[in-house]
N, C-alpha and C positions, 0 to 999 in steps of 0.2 A: 488528441483532445486536450483541452485545458480546463482548469478550474478557477473560479473566482477567488481572489485574495480573501474576501470576507468569509467564504466557506472554509478555506484552509485555516484561517484564524479561529473560527468557531470550533473546529474539530481538534486543533492541536492540543489543548489541555487533556482531552480524552485519550489522544494518542500517547501523550507522555505518561499518563497514568497506566496505560495498558501495556506498554513495551516491557518485555521480559528482562528483568535486571540481571538474571544469571547469564544470559547470552551477551549482554553488554559487558559484563565483567570478564567473560571469556574472551571477547574481542579485545578488551583492554590488555589482558595478559598476552595475547598474540602480538598486538602492536608493540608493547613493551618499550614505549617511549621513542620509537623510531619515527623519523619524518618521512613517512611513506606517501606516495602519490595516491590520493583517494578521489574517486569520482562518484557523485550522487546523481542518479538518473531520475528525471522527472522531479526536479528539486523543489518546485513550487517556490515558497518564500524562504526555504532553507531549514525546515523543521528537523530534518534528519541530522544536519550538522549541529543544531542546538541540542538535540538529544544525545548525540554521541560525544560531544565536546567534553563533558565532565569525566568521561571514561578514557578519552584518547585525545588530548589537546595537541599532540605533536603532529597530527596528520596534515598533509598539504592538499587542500581541497580544490577540486574543480566541480562546479555545479552546472548540470546540463538540463536544459528544458527548451521547448519550442516556443515558449511564451516570453517575449522580450520584456514585457512589463513585470512579470513575476521575477525574471532574472535580475532586473534592476533593484527590486525590493530585496531579493535574497542577498545581493552584493552589499547593499546598505546595511543589512541586519547582521551579516556574518563576516564581512570583510574578505570573503573568499573570491577567487576568480570565477568567472562564469563563461559559459559557452553555449550560444544558441545552436540547437541541432534538432533535426527531425528524427526522433528516436525510432519512429515506425520504419523509416527507410534505412537507418544506419546504426543498428546496434553494435556492429563491429567497430565503427569509428568511435563510438561513445566510450568503449572500454579500453581502447588502445593505450598502453602504457600504465594502466592502473594496477596498483598492488592491492587495493581494496575497492570493491564496487558495492555501493549501497543503493537502496531504493525503499521507499515507504508507500504502501497502498498503490503500487503500480502493477505488479505482475498479474493480478486478477483481471487486468484490462487487456492483456496481450494474448496472442494465439500460441498454440503449441509449436508451430513452425518458427515464429519469431523467437520463442524461448529457446528452441534448439540452436538457432543462430547465435543467440546471446551466449549460451553456455560454451559453444564451440569457439567463440572469439576470446574467451577469458584466457589471460596468461596463466601458465601452469603454476605460478607462484602467487596467484591472486586469491584473496579471500572475498567472500560475498556475505553481506549482511542485508537481508531482505525482511522488512518488518511490516506488520499490519496487512497481511494478505487475507482478504475476506474468505472465510471457509464455509459460508452458507448457514451457519447456526444463528437463529434469531429467536428471542423470547421476549414478548411484549406483555406487560401486566398492568391492568387487567387485559386479558386476551381480547383483541378486536374480533368482531364477527367476520367470518369468511377468511380467517387468517391463513389456513393451510392452502386454500386455493390461490390466494393472493401471493403468498410467498413462492409457490411453485411458478406462478406467472412471472414474478420478479426474477427468479433464477433463469427462466427462459430468455427474458429480456437481457440479462447480463451476458448471455452467450452470444449476443449479437456483436457485430464489428464495431469496435471503439476506435478504429484507425489502425489497428495492428493485425487485422484479420479476425476470424471468429474467436471471441474471448474465451479463455479458460475458466473465468469466473471462480467459483468455489474450489475448483480442482487445481488452481495455480500453485499453491504452496506445496502440495504433495507432488505435483508434477516436477517442479523445480528441484525439490529434494531428491527425487529419483534420478533425474538427469545428472545432477552433480555427483551423487553417490556412485553412479555408474562409471563416471570418469575418474573416480578415486578420491574426490573430496571427502573430508570428514565432516559430516552434516549433523547438526543438532537442530531440533525444532522445539518450540515452546508455545504454549497458549498465550495470546495477547488480546483477549476479548475486551471490548468496551463493556463496562458495567455502569449504566447511567441511572441516576436517580433525580431527586427534586432539584439538585443543584445544576443539572444539565437540561432543564426544560427547553431552552432555545434550540439546543442540538436535537433533542427528541422531536420537536415540532418540525425542524428542517428535514430530518430523516423521514418523517411521516409524509411531508409534502413531496420530497424527491422520489420516494418509493411509489407514491400514488401516481405520479406522472409516468413512471416506468410501467406500472401495472396497467394504467389506462391505455398506454400505447399498444399493449398486447391484445386488448379487447376481452380479456378474461373476466373482468368485472366492469359493469357499466351501470349508469343510473344510480338508483338508491343503494344497491349493493356496494358499489364503489364508494359512494358518499359515506355510508355507514362504516365501512372498513377504514377509510381515511380518518374519520372523526374518532374512531376507536384508537387508532395509533396516536393521534394528536393528544388524546386524553391519557395516554399511558403514564404511569408514575414510576415504573421501573422497566428498563430495557437492557437486554444483553445481546450484543452483536459479536459473533465469533470471528476471530482473526488468528493467524498463525505467524509467528516470527521464526526466522531461519538464520542460522549462522553456519557457513561452510568454510572450513579452513583447508588450505591447499594440501595436496599429498606431500608427505615428507620426501625431501630430496628433489 
């Protein structure tokens, strides 16, 4: 699946604010000025490169996505090489030769089988930085009517196939951490929740509309109940959306 450049631009400031600085600093320490080959999966317009660059400018980036238009924008904005690739079909090809593999807001879209293939394909000396994995926590204030029922329906919708098989959704971050730890990687996780207020009204409204489309598709809320819930979300003045950042450093030796 692919995302519109306008949506990626709308969410990038919230992503930048949410990313855990401690993990980025730890990644910087591990890179230690080396010109390592780094691959960003599902790169969009290159937001991960822009976020990591202040901490590790020496990395030699390859940006991977299946959307050629996004790759062209990413190349123009980052100067990095790009590679069009269907990640759903070829996680092994995507990570070949990489000493650092990064992704942002990607792994909650993939299946457990795909994630297992990805972890098995990693080089034993490669690090992984996976940011902004949705973890299911949401708090909208004032609370919209029917919120608990709607959020449960939204999570059911998230578990559908987004092109990678049945999605892990909110379980993705914990599942990836467990898989990497089992293979010996040194894994750290940190909270990276969006905390949105008056300055993020356009993003709040876009989130309300997108989640309403997903919930409507499940049939859990219809008619006036769906309309009231959607209006309540659009009117929210403070929103917290839970995410998890992960840094996994390779086993010593």
